[in-house]
N, C-alpha and C positions, 0 to 999 in steps of 0.2 A: 810404338811396334804393336804387330799384330799378334792376337792371340794364337797360340800354338795349334790349335785347331783349325784355324783360318788360314795358318801358313801351311797345313798338310793339306787341306781342301785345295788350294791354289797348286798346290805341287801336282796333287791328283790330276784336277782340271787339265792340266798342263798335257800330261800324259794321255788323258783322255782325247784332246784334240789332236795331239801328233799322232796317234792312231798307233801307242804302245799298249793301250787296253783298247780293244775292237768293239765295232757292236755286237751285243750278246756274250761278250766274254763278262766273267765274274772277276770281281775286285778281290785280292785277299782279302780271306777271312781276318777279324779284327785282332785274332789272337799273334797271328802272323806280323801284323805292323807293328803290334806292341813289343814282340821278340826284337822285331830288327830295330828297335830304336826311335820308331815316329812318336812316340808318346804313351800314355797311359790307355786303358780300354775308354775312358770317357772320353778323351783328346780324339780317338780315331773313331768313335760312334758319333762326335757332334759333327767332325769333318764329313762324315757320309752322310749325316744328315742335311748339312749345307749342299753337298752335292746333287743330292734329291731333289731339294728346294729350287735349286737351279735347273733341273730339266736334264742333268746330265746322266742319271744314273734312275735305276728303281729298286727298290728293296723288299723283299717279300719273305716269310718263311719257309725256310726248304729250297729256296734258291738263293738265298744270299742278297749282295748287292750287285746288280748288274748293269752294264754300259746298256744305255738307251739309244736304239737305232738314229741316227741324225740325217738320214735322205728321207724328206717329207712326200708323200702323194702329190703328184701336179692336180689339182681340182681346178679343170678346166673351167672358162666362161663359156662364151659363145659357143667355142667348137663343141662343146660336149650335147648342145642340143642340134646339132646339125641333122635335120631331118634325113639325110641322107643314111644315117647312123641308125635310127629307128623305124622310121618308114619303111624305108627301101632295105633294110637288113636289118641285124638282131643286137646291137651293141648299145644298150640302153646306157644313162647317163654315169652310174657308176663304173660300170664296165670300159667307158670310153676314157675315164680317168685312170685306169689300170692301162689300159694298152699304152696312154701316152707317158706315162710313166715306167713302161719296160717291166711292169711286174705281171706276176701270175694271178688268177682270180679263177674262182668258182662260183657257178650260180647259186649256189646253195649258201654263200654267204653273205645273202640278202634272208634275215626273216623277216615274217610282218604277221599282224595281228588287224583283224579288220573288226570296226564296230559302229553302230549308230548310236550318234549321241546329239546331245544340246549344242548348238555352236558356241564355244567361248566367245566374249565380246570380241578379240583381234579378228578370228575367223568370220564372225555375222559382218563383221566391219567390211572385212577385205571381199567378200560374195555379194556385200549390198542385200543382206538378208536382216529380217526384223528381228528382236530380240526372241528366245523360245523355237527360232526355227530349229531342224534336226539338219545335221550334215553326215556324211560317212566319214570316218577319219582311219586313213590306211598308214598305220605305223609301221617303220622299218628300223631293225638295227643291221649296220653295215660292219661286216666285220674284214681285215687282211689276214687270212689264216685264223689264229684262234685270239686275235687282241681286236677289239672294238675301233673303229675308226668315226665312227657318227651314226647318228639317230636321226630319222627323216620321218616326218607326219604329214602326210596329204590329207586335204579336206575337201571335200568333193559336195556339190549339192544332189539330193536323192535322185532328182529327175533327169540328171547328167549321165548317172554310173549303174542306176539300178538294172539289174538281171547281167551286168558286163562281169569281166573277170577283175574288176579292180573290187570288187566286194567279195571276192574268194580268196580265202584265208591260206590257201596254199602256199607254204614256204616258197622264195624266190620272188624273181620280176614277173609281173603280170603277164606270163606268155610271150612269145615273140615280138621285139621291139617296145616290150615295157609297157607303162601307164598310157604314155603320150600315143602309142599305136593304139589302144584300146580306146581312147578318146578320139582319135582319127577315125578309127571303124564305126563309131557310133555318131559321127558327123560333125565331131567339134575339132577341128583342126587347129592346131596352137599356131598363131601368129606373131605372136611378140610376147614378151616375159621381162618382169622387172625383177631384180635381185637387191634385197638390203642385209647389210651385214653390222652385227653388233659383237665386241667384244666384250665379254662379261666373267665374273665367279660362277662355278659350277654349285649347283645344287646338291646336296649330298644325296641324291637319288642318282643325277647325273655322275658324279664320280662314281658311283657304284657301278653303274651301267656301262659307263665307258672306261672304266678302269683306269681312272686316271690318278697320274703319281701326286705327290703333294706340290700346293704350288700352280700346277697347271691349270691356266683359263682356258675359255671355252669361246668358238665364234658362233653366234647364232644367224642362219640366216631365215629371211623371208623372201620365199619365191610365188611371184602372182601371175600365173599364165593366161593368156588372154586369146578369144578367136579375133578373125579381123574385124568383127563388129564391137569389140570391145566387153564379149560376154566373158566373165571371170570363170575358168572350169577347173583350174586348181589354185589353192593355196596352199603351199607346205612351208613347216616350219621345221629346219634343220638345227640339232647340235651337233659341233664339230669338235673334236681335241684340238686344241692350237695348234699344236706341234707337229701334227700328224697331216699336217697339209700346208702345200704350197699355191695359194689362189695365182690364178693366171688369167689375164682378162687381154685379149687383143682384137683391136676395132679401128676401124676407119675413124679418123677426126671428124666429127661434124663442123658445118661452117654455115651457121644461120643467118649469117648476113650476106652470103652471096644472092644474088638476084632481088634484093630489098628495093634497090632503086629502080627495079624495071617500071612502076608503075607510078612513078613520081613524076 
């Protein structure tokens, strides 16, 4: 037989999933459930902690235990980098995600800091730079309203971005069209890119930065952008709160075997 706190947690979880308690709604105070005969104070507290660990609620002093939104942002794959969005328009990547998700956005929801640093080993390797080389690090924190969704740091070779808006620490995207448009105007047009994803446990700093609930993993993104001649012009590392995004990729299926017999 399941312990009393587990039974209560399962009961509350069903009420959340059925919509009886909606996103943003506060669960009853512990004393209310105790008075209703749901168990002791320790039982209710343990049930609430279980719901928090399962990602259904968040708890904070002054706000109580609140149901988490269960509709994540769409994190587009190929479509978010469509040149028509940033080269010919003003829809930078994080805004493209918001538009696709039917969500509001403000340009100030992206903040940034820019610094010139020694390239970490992963960054140096991505750019093909020797140890001890310097790069520009453009770090952004992106929020939806007051809640952080992800952090993203782009690393650039100084000779590619010196004197451009990419080294300007003004909050928000780097002007109309964002960073890719800045590179395009500097003569570095993005031709292709690769993305690698890793799920992992967050560091204590990331928990604080992204305001992660107990037990929330993160998805780390490595993005490498190339020009047509294979030059790496951006290497970016992103850290995303796992439950705040639904990743979507839409692409044509390759058929590398087609045409192989033509020369035989």
